[in-house]
Structures are given as C-alpha cells and as structure tokens.
N, C-alpha and C positions, 0 to 999 in steps of 0.2 A: 353832463353829459351822462344821461343816463337814458337822452332819447335818441338815440345814433339808428341811423336807420336797418332797414332790416337786412338788409344788402354788406353791412357789413359784419351781422352775426352767421352770414347765410352766403357761404363766399362763394359765384359761380359757376359754374360747369358740369354734369356730368354727371347725375346720383352713381355710389356705388355701387356696385351688383348685387346682386340675393345670390348667397353659396351654390342654391340647388338651381342656379339655372345655366350650366355648363352644357354647351354645345352635344347634340349626340355623338358617338364618337362614329367613323366609319364600319369598324371593323366588327362589331356589333350586330348591326342592318345587314351587312355583306354576311355574316356568320349565321343570322336568323330566316335570312332566305335560301342560303343555299339549306335548311334544315326544311322551312318547310316548301321546296321542292321534292326534297327526299321522303315527306310528307305526301308528294300529293301520286311520286309514280310508285311506290310503297301502295298505297290506293287502290289505282290502279293498276294492279300485280294481282293482288291480289282482289280486284273485283272481276280481271278476264278469268285468271286460273278460278274460282267461284264456276262462272257465267259455262266456262269449260267440260267440269265434270255435273256439269244437272243434265236428269235427266233429256232435257228437251232445254236446247241454249238458246239463249237471246241470241238475234239475232247481229251483227255488230253495224250493221247499216241498214239503216231505216228500206224498209219492202214496203211495197201495195197493200191490201191484203191480197189484190188479185194475182199481185207476185206471189206472194206468201205460195198461194194454192198453187198455183203452176210450178212451183219447185218444190213443194209435200208430191206433187201425183206424181213429176218426174223420178224422184225417189222409188217410191209406191213401185210404179209398176220394171224400176231397174230390178229391183231386189230378185230371189231369185223364187223361181214359182212355187205352190204351195208341193205337193205333194198328191193326185186325183184319185181316187182310186176307179172302179170300172163304174161306177155308180157312180161317175159323174159326169159319166162319156155317154156320147148317146151316137144309132148306130142311125142306119142310109135311113134304114125304112124308116124308123121313130122323129129322123129329121124330118121326112118328104112330110110326114103327118101331121106336123107342127110349124110349116111356112106358109103363110096364109091363112091361117087361124086367128090372129092379130088379138090373142090373149101370150104371146112368147113375143118377148124380143128379140131383135135375132143383130148379132153385130158382127160386123166382120174386121178382123184385127189387122189384114192390110195397110199398107202405107195410098191417100190418097191414089197414085197412077194407075194402082192396080185393082182399088180399086175401079175412079170413072171410067175403065178398059171393058167390066164388066163386076157382077155379085151376083148373088140372090135372092130372085123377089120379095123388097121389102125387109131386106138388111139396109142396117147405118151403120159406119163408119164412124168404128175409132178404133181407131190406127195405136200398136204400139210402137210406133215412131213418132208419135205427135201428140199418143197418149195427154199429155195435163190440156192442150187448146179444146186438142175432140171431145174431151169429156166435161171440159165448159160449158161448149158449144151444145151439147147433147145433154146437161144435170137436166132442167127441167123434163122435160122428158122421160128421163131417167129417176128422177127422185120420185114422179110420178106416179112410176114401174114400179116401187119398191117392192113389190109385193108377187109381182108374174115373173116368170120364167125365163129365163134369159139363158140363150145361148150363141155360144159364142165359137166364130173357125176363121182360122186364115187361107194358109195355101196348101196345107195337108201334108201327109207323107212328118219328115225333119223338122216341118215348121211350127217349133215352141215360140210365135211371140200372141195364140188363142190361148193356153196357158198363160202368160205374163202376163194380159190382160183382164183372166179370169179370176188371178190370185192377186192384181190388183183390186178386182171390182168388190170380189170375196172381204176384203179387209177395209172396203170403203160403205159394209153393211149389207150392199144385197146376199142374199142366202140360198136360192135359187139359180145357180150360175151351172153351166155344164159347156162341155166342149163336144162340138161335131167332129169330133179329128180327123175323120174324110176329107176333111175342111173343101176347097173349090174343085183341087184337081179329085176327085171323088164328086162332087158334086158333077161334073163338067162331064168326066166319061161314062156317067148313066147317060148320058142324052136330058136334062132337067132343062129347064127353062133358065132364062138367064134375064137380066135388066143391064139398061148399061144408061 
C-alpha cells in the first residue's frame, strides 16, 4: 500500500495563492496619480514664475533667430528716444557738406512711401515704422560701416522718428550718430537736390 500514486498524495486543483500577491488597490493608484499631477503642475508654475522674474525671460513659444531679432529691434525702436544734446545734431550747412562725401551714411527715418516719393541724395531708408525689416535689410551695409559717421533725418519740425531711429542705433553699438533736425522739409525748402 505504500506504492500509492502521486495523485493520492496531492489532490488536483489550483495551488493556494501566496500571501504577498494581493491585487493592487485602485484607491492607492488614483491617489498616486493625483500626487504626480499636482507635482507636475507645481513644477510648471515654479518654472514659469522663475522665467518671468529673469532679466531677459525665455520665450514660451519657439521663435527662429530672425523672428527674435525682429521682435528685439521692434522693441528697441519703440523705446523712448534718448535725450540728445546739441552736439548730437547737425545743421543744414554741416549736413550739405557731408551729403555725397561717401564717408557718412545718411538714413531717412520716414516711412517707405515718403522715401520713394523723394529723399536726400544717397540716403538709405531705415524707417521707424518698419525698423526691424529695414535694419535686417541694411545690416550688412551698416555693420561694415560701424565706425563711419551716421546722420539720420525724418520730415523735420515735430517729427521724432529720426530721434527714435538714432536712439535704436546707439543702443545697437553705433557710436557716431547725429540727427539732421531740419529734416526733409528743411532740405527741400532750401531748394537742394533730391532723388526719387
């Protein structure tokens, strides 16, 4: 009788479950998920606050280098103009002497339609209204002439576009910037030549 089969000693059927393999409780999982979500939101808010408090915050939306430059230039020209002394201005007689000398860069700060209707000979259009695009277009010429004298003019009289463009250029590292305050009206009233 000692030769009993193995089936007699261990009856068939499922083996008893181990005590440590209990199914996970759904309440614990949800609580952990909520904790992770709260931690993520707190991290996001902390990151946004730190970025906001930086001297130069990072943009939240990616911008190409050209878009960043355009944004910075637009902001730069919209800042209040520097207070310019009399030494930073140029009279009509002095201005007549530099027009056509090819040693001075002359910049017309008026909008493109006014520039196209007529401008001072050899003047380049760097309008206040479209400063970012015009500056990018003229940048090779301007950067190559950073040590040259620059004279900026606009319509004259109460026009402040030339001051704003001159201020932006000074901020960009151009050191020899002056303003022809009589502007386009002073030039044309004197009967001096114009280009179209």
